[in-house]
C-alpha positions as CSV (number, residue, x, y, z in Angstrom):
1,X,155.1,77.9,117.1
2,X,151.9,77.3,114.9
3,X,148.6,77.8,116.4
4,X,147.8,74.2,116.7
5,X,150.7,73.6,119.0
6,X,149.9,76.8,121.1
7,X,146.2,75.5,121.5
8,X,147.6,72.0,122.6
9,X,149.9,73.8,124.9
10,X,147.3,75.9,126.6
11,X,144.9,72.9,127.1
12,X,147.6,70.8,128.8
13,X,148.4,73.8,130.9
14,X,144.9,73.7,132.1
15,X,145.1,70.1,132.9
16,X,148.5,70.4,134.5
17,X,147.3,73.0,136.9
18,X,144.2,71.0,137.9
19,X,146.2,67.9,138.5
20,X,148.9,69.8,140.5
21,X,146.0,71.4,142.5
22,X,144.4,68.0,143.4
23,X,147.8,66.8,144.9
24,X,148.1,70.2,146.8
25,X,144.8,69.4,148.5
26,X,146.1,66.3,150.1
27,X,149.2,68.0,151.7
28,X,147.5,71.1,153.1
29,X,144.8,72.4,155.6
30,X,142.7,69.7,157.4
31,X,144.4,66.7,155.5
32,X,147.7,67.8,156.8
33,X,146.3,68.3,160.2
34,X,144.9,64.6,160.0
35,X,148.7,63.5,159.4
36,X,150.2,65.6,162.1
37,X,147.5,64.5,164.6
38,X,148.5,60.9,163.8
39,X,152.2,61.8,164.4
40,X,151.4,63.8,167.8
41,X,152.3,67.2,166.6
42,X,151.1,70.1,168.5
43,X,148.7,72.9,166.8
44,X,151.5,75.3,166.7
45,X,154.0,72.8,165.1
46,X,151.2,72.0,162.5
47,X,150.7,75.7,161.9
48,X,154.5,76.2,161.1
49,X,154.6,73.1,158.8
50,X,151.5,74.7,157.1
51,X,153.4,77.9,156.5
52,X,156.3,75.9,154.9
53,X,154.5,76.7,151.6
54,X,155.3,80.2,152.4
55,X,158.7,79.7,153.2
56,X,159.1,77.7,150.2
57,X,158.7,80.7,148.1
58,X,162.2,81.8,149.3
59,X,163.6,79.0,147.5
60,X,162.5,80.5,144.3
61,X,165.6,82.9,144.6
62,X,167.7,79.8,143.6
63,X,165.9,79.8,140.2
64,X,167.9,83.0,139.3
65,X,170.9,80.8,139.0
66,X,169.4,78.8,136.3
67,X,170.2,80.4,132.8
68,X,168.8,78.4,129.9
69,X,166.5,78.8,127.0
70,X,164.9,75.3,127.4
71,X,163.5,74.4,130.8
72,X,161.0,71.9,130.0
73,X,162.9,68.7,131.0
74,X,164.2,70.4,134.2
75,X,160.8,71.4,135.3
76,X,159.3,67.8,134.7
77,X,162.1,66.2,136.8
78,X,161.8,68.7,139.7
79,X,157.9,68.1,139.6
80,X,158.3,64.3,139.7
81,X,160.8,64.5,142.8
82,X,158.4,67.0,144.5
83,X,155.4,64.9,144.1
84,X,157.2,61.7,145.4
85,X,158.1,63.6,148.4
86,X,154.4,64.6,149.0
87,X,153.4,60.9,148.5
88,X,156.1,60.1,151.2
89,X,154.3,62.2,153.7
90,X,151.5,59.5,153.8
91,X,153.8,56.7,154.1
92,X,156.0,57.9,157.0
93,X,153.3,57.4,159.6
94,X,153.4,53.8,158.7
95,X,157.1,53.4,158.9
96,X,158.2,50.9,161.8
97,X,160.4,53.5,163.6
98,X,160.2,55.5,166.5
99,X,157.9,58.6,166.7
100,X,161.1,60.9,166.8
101,X,162.3,59.6,163.7
102,X,159.0,59.8,162.0
103,X,159.0,63.5,163.2
104,X,162.3,64.3,161.6
105,X,161.4,62.4,158.4
106,X,158.2,64.2,158.1
107,X,159.6,67.6,158.7
108,X,162.5,67.0,156.2
109,X,160.3,65.5,153.6
110,X,157.9,68.6,153.5
111,X,160.6,71.1,153.6
112,X,162.5,69.3,150.8
113,X,159.3,69.0,148.7
114,X,158.6,72.7,148.7
115,X,162.3,73.7,148.2
116,X,162.1,71.6,145.0
117,X,158.8,72.9,143.9
118,X,159.5,76.6,144.4
119,X,163.0,76.1,142.8
120,X,161.3,75.3,139.5
121,X,158.2,77.2,139.8
122,X,159.3,80.6,138.3
123,X,160.7,78.8,135.3
124,X,157.6,76.6,134.9
125,X,155.3,79.7,135.1
126,X,157.3,81.6,132.4
127,X,157.3,78.6,130.2
128,X,153.6,77.9,130.4
129,X,152.4,81.6,130.4
130,X,154.5,82.2,127.3
131,X,152.0,80.1,125.5
132,X,149.0,82.6,126.4
133,X,148.4,85.8,124.7
134,X,149.2,88.8,127.0
135,X,145.7,90.4,126.1
136,X,144.0,87.2,127.4
137,X,145.8,86.4,130.5
138,X,143.0,87.4,132.9
139,X,140.5,85.0,131.2
140,X,142.8,82.4,130.7
141,X,144.0,82.4,134.4
142,X,140.2,82.5,135.4
143,X,139.6,79.3,133.0
144,X,142.5,77.6,134.6
145,X,141.4,78.2,138.1
146,X,137.8,77.2,137.3
147,X,139.0,73.8,135.9
148,X,141.0,73.2,138.9
149,X,138.4,74.2,141.3
150,X,135.6,72.0,139.7
151,X,138.0,69.1,139.8
152,X,139.1,69.9,143.4
153,X,135.4,69.9,144.7
154,X,134.6,66.4,144.2
155,X,138.2,65.3,144.7
156,X,138.1,67.0,148.2
157,X,134.9,65.6,149.2
158,X,135.7,62.0,148.0
159,X,139.0,61.9,149.9
160,X,137.6,63.5,152.9
161,X,135.0,60.9,153.0
162,X,137.4,58.2,152.5
163,X,139.8,59.2,155.4
164,X,136.8,59.6,157.6
165,X,135.5,56.2,156.8
166,X,138.7,54.4,157.8
167,X,139.2,56.8,160.7
168,X,135.8,55.7,162.1
169,X,136.9,52.3,161.8
170,X,140.1,52.8,163.5
171,X,142.0,52.2,160.4
172,X,143.3,55.6,159.4
173,X,146.5,54.2,158.1
174,X,144.7,52.3,155.5
175,X,143.4,55.7,154.3
176,X,147.2,56.8,154.3
177,X,148.2,54.1,152.0
178,X,145.4,54.8,149.5
179,X,146.1,58.4,149.6
180,X,149.8,57.8,148.7
181,X,148.4,55.6,145.8
182,X,146.3,58.4,144.8
183,X,149.1,61.0,144.7
184,X,151.2,58.5,142.8
185,X,148.5,58.2,139.8
186,X,148.0,62.0,139.8
187,X,151.7,62.4,139.5
188,X,151.8,60.2,136.5
189,X,149.0,62.1,134.9
190,X,150.5,65.4,135.7
191,X,153.8,64.4,134.3
192,X,152.3,63.4,131.2
193,X,150.5,66.8,130.6
194,X,153.9,68.5,130.7
195,X,155.5,66.1,128.4
196,X,152.8,66.8,125.8
197,X,153.2,70.7,126.4
198,X,155.3,72.3,123.5
199,X,158.0,74.8,124.8
200,X,158.6,77.8,122.6
201,X,161.9,79.3,122.1
202,X,162.2,81.5,125.1
203,X,164.7,84.7,125.0
204,X,167.7,84.0,127.1
205,X,168.5,86.7,129.6
206,X,172.2,87.8,129.7
207,X,174.3,85.7,131.9
208,X,174.9,87.8,135.1
209,X,175.8,86.8,138.7
210,X,173.1,86.4,141.1
211,X,173.7,89.7,142.8
212,X,173.5,91.6,139.5
213,X,170.4,89.9,138.6
214,X,168.7,90.8,142.0
215,X,170.0,94.2,141.7
216,X,168.5,94.5,138.2
217,X,165.1,93.5,139.5
218,X,165.0,95.3,142.8
219,X,166.0,98.5,141.0
220,X,162.7,98.6,139.4
221,X,160.5,100.6,141.7
222,X,157.3,99.0,140.2
223,X,158.7,95.6,141.2
224,X,159.2,96.8,144.6
225,X,155.8,98.2,144.8
226,X,154.3,94.8,143.8
227,X,156.6,93.1,146.2
228,X,155.4,95.0,149.3
229,X,151.9,94.2,148.2
230,X,152.9,90.4,148.0
231,X,154.4,90.8,151.5
232,X,151.4,92.3,153.1
233,X,149.0,89.7,151.6
234,X,151.3,86.8,152.5
235,X,151.7,88.0,156.2
236,X,147.9,88.4,156.4
237,X,147.3,84.8,155.2
238,X,150.1,83.1,157.2
239,X,149.2,84.9,160.5
240,X,146.0,83.1,160.5
241,X,145.3,80.2,158.0
242,X,147.9,77.9,159.1
243,X,146.1,77.4,162.3
244,X,142.7,76.9,160.8
245,X,143.1,73.2,160.0
246,X,143.5,72.3,163.7
247,X,140.8,74.7,164.8
248,X,138.4,73.1,162.3
249,X,139.3,69.5,163.5
250,X,139.9,69.9,167.2
251,X,138.1,73.0,168.8
252,X,135.1,73.1,166.4
253,X,134.9,69.3,165.9
254,X,134.4,69.4,162.2
255,X,134.6,66.0,160.2
256,X,136.7,65.9,157.1
257,X,133.6,65.5,155.1
258,X,132.3,68.8,156.5
259,X,135.5,70.4,155.8
260,X,135.4,69.2,152.3
261,X,131.8,70.6,151.9
262,X,133.4,74.0,152.9
263,X,136.0,73.6,150.5
264,X,133.4,72.8,147.8
265,X,131.4,76.0,148.9
266,X,134.8,77.9,148.6
267,X,135.3,76.5,145.1
268,X,131.9,77.1,143.8
269,X,132.1,80.7,144.9
270,X,135.6,81.1,143.4
271,X,134.4,79.5,140.1
272,X,131.6,82.0,140.0
273,X,133.9,84.9,140.5
274,X,137.0,83.9,138.7
275,X,135.8,84.4,135.2
276,X,134.1,87.7,136.3
277,X,137.3,88.9,138.0
278,X,139.2,87.9,134.9
279,X,137.0,89.9,132.4
280,X,136.9,92.9,134.9
281,X,140.9,92.9,135.1
282,X,141.2,92.7,131.4
283,X,138.7,95.6,130.9
284,X,139.9,97.8,133.8
285,X,143.0,96.8,135.5
286,X,144.4,94.2,137.9
287,X,144.9,97.1,140.4
288,X,141.1,97.9,140.6
289,X,140.5,94.0,140.8
290,X,142.7,93.5,143.7
291,X,141.2,96.3,145.7
292,X,137.8,94.6,145.6
293,X,139.3,91.4,146.5
294,X,140.9,92.6,149.5
295,X,137.8,94.1,150.9
296,X,136.0,90.7,150.6
297,X,139.1,88.9,151.9
298,X,139.1,91.2,155.0
299,X,135.4,90.6,155.7
300,X,136.1,86.8,155.6
301,X,138.7,87.3,158.4
302,X,136.4,89.2,160.5
303,X,133.8,86.3,160.4
304,X,136.4,83.8,161.7
305,X,137.3,86.5,164.5
306,X,133.8,86.0,165.9
307,X,133.8,82.2,165.2
308,X,133.2,79.9,168.2
309,X,131.9,76.1,168.4
310,X,128.3,77.3,168.9
311,X,128.2,79.2,165.6
312,X,131.2,77.6,164.0
313,X,129.4,75.8,160.9
314,X,127.6,79.2,160.0
315,X,130.6,81.4,160.4
316,X,132.9,79.2,158.5
317,X,130.3,79.0,155.6
318,X,130.3,82.8,155.5
319,X,134.1,82.9,155.6
320,X,134.2,80.2,152.9
321,X,132.1,82.4,150.7
322,X,134.3,85.5,151.2
323,X,137.6,83.6,150.9
324,X,136.4,81.9,147.7
325,X,135.2,85.2,146.2
326,X,138.5,86.9,147.0
327,X,140.9,84.2,146.1
328,X,139.0,84.1,142.6
329,X,141.1,87.2,141.7
330,X,143.9,87.9,144.3
331,X,146.5,85.1,143.0
332,X,145.8,86.0,139.5
333,X,146.0,89.7,140.2
334,X,149.5,89.5,142.1
335,X,151.1,87.3,139.4
336,X,149.8,89.6,136.5
337,X,150.8,92.7,138.1
338,X,154.5,91.4,137.9
339,X,153.6,90.5,134.1
340,X,152.2,94.0,133.6
341,X,155.3,95.9,134.9
342,X,158.2,93.7,133.9
343,X,159.6,92.9,130.4
344,X,159.5,89.2,129.3
345,X,163.0,88.4,129.9
346,X,163.0,89.5,133.4
347,X,159.5,88.1,134.5
348,X,160.9,84.9,136.1
349,X,163.5,86.7,138.2
350,X,160.9,89.4,139.2
351,X,158.4,86.7,140.3
352,X,161.0,84.8,142.2
353,X,162.0,88.0,144.2
354,X,158.4,89.1,144.9
355,X,157.5,85.5,146.0
356,X,160.7,84.9,147.8
357,X,160.4,88.1,149.8
358,X,156.7,87.5,150.5
359,X,157.2,83.8,151.4
360,X,160.0,84.5,153.9
361,X,157.8,87.2,155.6
362,X,154.8,84.8,155.6
363,X,156.7,82.1,157.3
364,X,158.2,84.4,159.8
365,X,154.6,85.7,160.5
366,X,153.5,82.3,161.4
367,X,156.6,81.5,163.5
368,X,156.0,84.9,165.4
369,X,152.3,84.1,166.2
370,X,152.9,80.3,167.0
371,X,154.0,81.1,170.6
372,X,150.8,83.4,170.8
373,X,148.5,80.4,169.8
374,X,150.3,78.2,172.2
375,X,150.1,80.8,175.0
376,X,146.2,81.4,174.6
377,X,145.6,77.7,174.4
378,X,147.7,77.0,177.5
379,X,146.0,79.8,179.4
380,X,142.6,78.1,179.1
381,X,141.7,80.1,175.8
382,X,141.9,83.4,177.5
383,X,143.6,86.6,176.2
384,X,143.6,90.1,177.7
385,X,140.9,88.8,180.1
386,X,138.7,87.7,177.4
387,X,137.5,84.1,176.5
388,X,138.7,83.7,173.1
389,X,140.1,81.0,171.0
390,X,143.7,81.7,169.5
391,X,142.3,81.5,165.9
392,X,140.0,84.2,166.8
393,X,142.9,86.5,167.7
394,X,145.1,85.8,164.8
395,X,142.1,86.4,162.5
396,X,141.5,89.8,163.9
397,X,145.3,90.6,163.3
398,X,144.9,89.2,159.6
399,X,141.8,91.6,159.2
400,X,144.0,94.6,160.2
401,X,146.9,93.6,157.8
402,X,144.4,93.2,154.9
403,X,143.1,96.7,155.6
404,X,146.8,98.1,155.5
405,X,147.3,96.1,152.3
406,X,144.2,97.8,150.8
407,X,145.2,101.2,151.9
408,X,148.8,100.6,150.3
409,X,147.2,99.6,147.0
410,X,145.6,103.0,146.9
411,X,148.5,104.9,147.7
412,X,151.2,103.1,145.7
413,X,149.1,102.1,142.6
414,X,145.9,104.2,142.3
415,X,147.1,107.4,143.1
416,X,150.3,106.9,140.9
417,X,147.9,106.3,137.9
418,X,145.8,109.2,138.7
């Protein structure tokens, strides 16, 4: 493939990631909480649905079955179906059917959407990252995140203001219709970027049954070490963050506009740190980078552990700063650790195993802590004799798990190199 095609492919990859990120904003966090509130879902059920993103990673194991050199058309078709299902989430509350039917449709749609997304995800990442030079993966990943975050800031604020405007007028369903239209337009643009992206000839892995393929991957001790780190990070994330959307909207009383401002703060910080982390990783290592990111992430959870309505705005701003700084490097580090330790032809399968294991553990973590959230709320926000909100408790747990992850990095990666 000539350099002109490679540059076009990299440019399209940047736009593809940004457009996909914009769609993800509308089906997560406070936007998802607004949808589930309209459908009458409880906080614990909303938290479980939020963690479906994590469970969806389990479906990446299905991608191991797919053995073909050219994956472009497959990825495009899966992407379109996935995003149509996301659009359906905004249409379901308007359906003239019973509330029970709406609940079943909503849950089925969000599960199906993530199943399809993660089925194609390892192949898509392997295809698009094959357009990037290995020595510049850190900087390219940073640039990709920066573009997505810049687009996401104004988009999140604008969509939050739109939903708030119609909600205040008692016309929230009008906002849902407009949001569905926005997702459809973004889907068309997203599909166009992938159509215009070239696909290099990718080495085809030897044909093996799924059990042999999995054994091939899990037999690599380095992959196991990365997988454990994935698992710890996902557990820390899904023990707490799926419950934040309802905390912001209900207990803390934030408007979607303010939530969007928090998202903008998080994005600005993430932009400022992404390029720095990328260069830092290329010069030192992704292992060094993730240690620093975990320290900052843990501090962020500590802020939420002390957040109550009287200090909610300030503490969430501090959390957003820490979360943005940490995420500026964590996601890139996790994926690139796989790319560091695994040969090209096995990267997609290794990434699938890592994310499937961590995704399942993340979902189970949310499932395990949902009863605790419900218990604390039904007990008048009291736990172990203390007046605390459920989200404070799960944030303290998340902090502890992040510290364990940090210790694990030092034991499994840093000492090994020493």
